[in-house]
C-alpha positions in Angstrom: -48.6 -46.8 -83.2 -46.3 -47.8 -80.3 -46.4 -51.2 -78.8 -48.3 -51.5 -75.6 -46.1 -51.8 -72.4 -45.6 -55.3 -71.2 -48.0 -56.6 -68.6 -46.7 -56.3 -65.0 -46.9 -59.4 -62.8 -46.1 -59.3 -59.1 -44.2 -62.4 -57.9 -43.5 -63.5 -54.4 -40.6 -65.4 -52.9 -42.2 -68.8 -53.4 -41.7 -68.2 -57.2 -38.3 -66.5 -57.1 -36.7 -69.1 -54.9 -37.4 -71.8 -57.5 -34.9 -70.0 -59.8 -32.1 -71.2 -57.5 -33.3 -74.8 -56.7 -32.2 -77.9 -58.5 -34.1 -79.2 -61.6 -37.1 -81.2 -60.8 -38.4 -78.7 -58.2 -42.2 -78.6 -58.4 -43.2 -75.8 -60.9 -39.6 -74.9 -61.4 -40.0 -74.8 -65.2 -43.0 -72.5 -64.8 -41.0 -70.2 -62.6 -38.1 -70.1 -65.1 -40.6 -69.5 -68.0 -41.8 -66.3 -66.1 -38.3 -65.1 -65.6 -37.4 -65.8 -69.3 -40.5 -63.8 -70.4 -39.4 -61.0 -68.2 -35.8 -61.0 -69.5 -37.2 -61.0 -73.0 -39.3 -58.0 -72.0 -42.6 -59.8 -72.9 -43.7 -59.2 -69.3 -42.4 -57.2 -66.3 -41.9 -58.9 -63.0 -42.3 -56.7 -59.9 -41.7 -57.4 -56.3 -41.4 -55.5 -53.0 -37.8 -55.2 -51.7 -38.2 -57.8 -49.0 -38.4 -60.6 -51.6 -34.6 -60.5 -51.6 -34.4 -61.3 -47.9 -37.1 -64.0 -48.1 -35.4 -65.8 -51.1 -32.0 -65.7 -49.4 -33.4 -66.9 -46.1 -35.2 -69.8 -47.9 -31.9 -70.8 -49.5 -30.1 -70.5 -46.2 -32.7 -72.8 -44.6 -32.2 -75.3 -47.4 -28.5 -75.6 -46.5 -27.0 -73.4 -49.2 -23.6 -72.0 -48.2 -22.7 -68.3 -47.8 -20.9 -68.1 -51.2 -23.9 -69.6 -53.1 -26.3 -67.2 -51.3 -24.1 -64.2 -52.3 -24.3 -65.4 -55.9 -28.1 -65.7 -55.6 -28.2 -62.2 -54.3 -26.2 -60.9 -57.2 -28.3 -62.9 -59.6 -31.5 -61.4 -58.2 -30.1 -57.9 -59.0 -29.0 -59.1 -62.4 -32.6 -60.2 -63.3 -33.6 -56.5 -63.2 -36.9 -57.1 -61.5 -39.0 -54.0 -60.9 -38.2 -53.4 -57.2 -40.6 -51.5 -55.0 -39.7 -50.2 -51.5 -42.0 -51.1 -48.7 -43.2 -47.5 -48.2 -45.5 -46.4 -45.3 -48.5 -46.6 -47.6 -47.7 -50.1 -48.9 -47.1 -51.2 -45.3 -50.5 -49.9 -44.2 -52.2 -51.5 -47.1 -50.4 -54.8 -46.3 -51.6 -54.5 -42.6 -55.2 -54.1 -43.8 -54.9 -57.1 -46.2 -53.2 -59.2 -43.6 -56.0 -58.5 -41.1 -58.8 -59.1 -43.6 -57.3 -62.3 -45.1 -55.4 -63.9 -42.3 -52.0 -63.5 -43.9 -48.5 -62.6 -42.6 -47.5 -59.0 -43.3 -44.8 -60.3 -45.6 -47.3 -62.2 -47.8 -49.8 -59.4 -47.6 -47.2 -57.0 -48.9 -47.1 -58.9 -52.2 -50.9 -58.7 -52.5 -50.8 -55.0 -51.6 -48.2 -54.3 -54.3 -50.3 -56.2 -56.8 -53.4 -54.1 -55.9 -51.4 -50.9 -56.0 -50.0 -51.7 -59.5 -53.4 -53.2 -60.7 -51.5 -56.3 -61.5 -51.9 -60.0 -61.0 -49.9 -61.7 -58.2 -48.3 -65.0 -59.1 -47.4 -67.3 -56.2 -46.6 -71.0 -55.5 -48.2 -70.5 -52.1 -51.7 -72.1 -52.2 -52.8 -70.3 -49.0 -51.9 -66.9 -50.4 -53.4 -67.6 -53.8 -56.6 -68.8 -52.2 -56.9 -66.0 -49.6 -58.9 -63.6 -51.8 -56.4 -60.9 -51.4 -56.3 -59.2 -54.8 -55.9 -61.0 -58.1 -53.7 -63.9 -57.2 -53.1 -67.1 -59.1 -51.0 -70.1 -58.5 -47.8 -70.6 -60.5 -49.1 -74.0 -61.4 -52.1 -72.6 -63.3 
C-alpha cells in the first residue's frame, strides 16, 4: 500500500521571513523546523506567489542590503515551496475573506489558499490567526 501524501500546510510571510533573520528571533526555531520537515518531505509547505515579495520587502525594511536580498530570493526558490499563482478565483476569495474578517488582501490570500487546499494556515501573525478566516494557527502553538 503506498504511503499517504504528506500533509500540506500554507505558510505566510511572517513564518518565511524568520528563515532569514538572526538566531534568537521569536519562534525562529519553529519556523526552521517547519522548513526542515518540508525539505525532508514529511510535510509540504504551500504559499501564494506574493509571499516572495512580502518576505523580500520585510528584509529590505530591516536593513538588509540588495545582495543579501537577492540571496534570500534565490533561497526561497531553492526551498521548493509549492507556489500558487494569485488567480482571479483566489483573488475573489481573498476579497471575500478580507471583507468578512477585516484583513488585508495580502493576508486574506493566505487564508483563501488554505481554504482552497483544505489545509491549515500557519502564521506568526496573531491577528491573522485569530481572525476566524479558515483553519489558522499560530506558529508558536
